[in-house]
N, C-alpha and C positions, 0 to 999 in steps of 0.2 A: 143770300147764299152767292159764292164767288165761282166764277168760270175759271178756267185754265189760265187765261191772261192774268187774272188777279192773283191766282196762287204762285204763279212764277214770280211775280213781284213781292209778294209776302216772303216766299222763300229767300229771294236774293236779299231782300232788306234784312231778314233774320240772320243770314250769313255774314252781312255787312256789320254787325254788331261785335262781332269777334275781332278783337285788336289785330290787325296786320291783313284781315281778309277783305275781299271785295266781291261782293254778290253781284253777279250778272244773270239777268232773267231768261236769258237765251244762250245756247250753246255757240260760241264764236271761237276764232283762232285767238286765243289769249295764253300767252305763254309765260307771263310773270307768275313767280309763286306767290299763292295767296288768292289768285283768281278762283271765284266758285261759280261753275257755270250750272244752271237748272236745266234739266232735260226731262221730258215727258218719256215715260218708257212704253206704258199699256194700261188699258182699263179692262179690269175683270168684272163681270156681272155673276155674282154668286148666289144672289137671291132676288125676289121680286122688289125689295126695298131700294135697291140701286147698285151702284158699281163701287169697287175699290180702284183707285188710281194710283198706279206706281210711278214714282219719280225717281230721278238720280241727281245727286249733286256732284259734280266733278270738280275737285281741289286740286288745282295744279300745284306741283311740288318742286322743289329746287332739283338742278339737272343732277348733282352728285348723289348717287343713290344712298350712301351713308347719311348725308345731310337731309336727304328727303324722308328717310325713316325717321330721323330726330324730329323733323318738322312736323310729320303726321302725328307722332307720339304728343307733340307738344301742342298742336292746334286741334287735332281731332275730337277729343272728348268735348272741348268747348264749342266745336261747330254742331255736333251731335245734340248738345244740349240747347243750343241756340235756336234750332229748328225743331225741338221736341214738341211743343204747342201746335205745329201745324203738319207735322211728318213723323210717322213711327219708323224710326231707322232700324233696319233688320240686318243689315251688313255693311261693312266697310272692306273695300277690296283694293290693294295697291295695284295698279296698272301701267301702261304706257300708253299715251295718245300718239297716234301717227298723223302729224298734219301734212304729210306728203313730202316735206323738206327735211323731216327728222321727227325722232319721237321724244316726248316729254313726259318724265314720271307725273303720275297723278294718283289720286284715290278717289274711288268711286263710292259715294255713300248711297245706298239704295234703301227705300222706304215706301210707304203706302199712308193713304188716307181716304175718307169718303169722297165720293163723287159730289160735286156741287155743280149747280146749275149756272 
């Protein structure tokens, strides 16, 4: 069974299999389009058998909004497919990340998987 640190590494490695994407196991200030940061969101305990862990993958997009939409449409399906064995992606939401010095377009892929020890 894998703990959260291992899951982070697996998700980052899976994201890196998509051409042009670089998986990063933790959320960092990374503004290059194609960077994919793994973020733990929460754990729900729905039953006595264990929890469901919710994760996000934050894909940094190009600064130009038109280019960012095209980039997401080109890379989004491949990223979702690349992590499908480890994460059930339930939503993909375009957003802006505020790093304090400015905002960067991104897409947040949210999903869940079983809790592991």
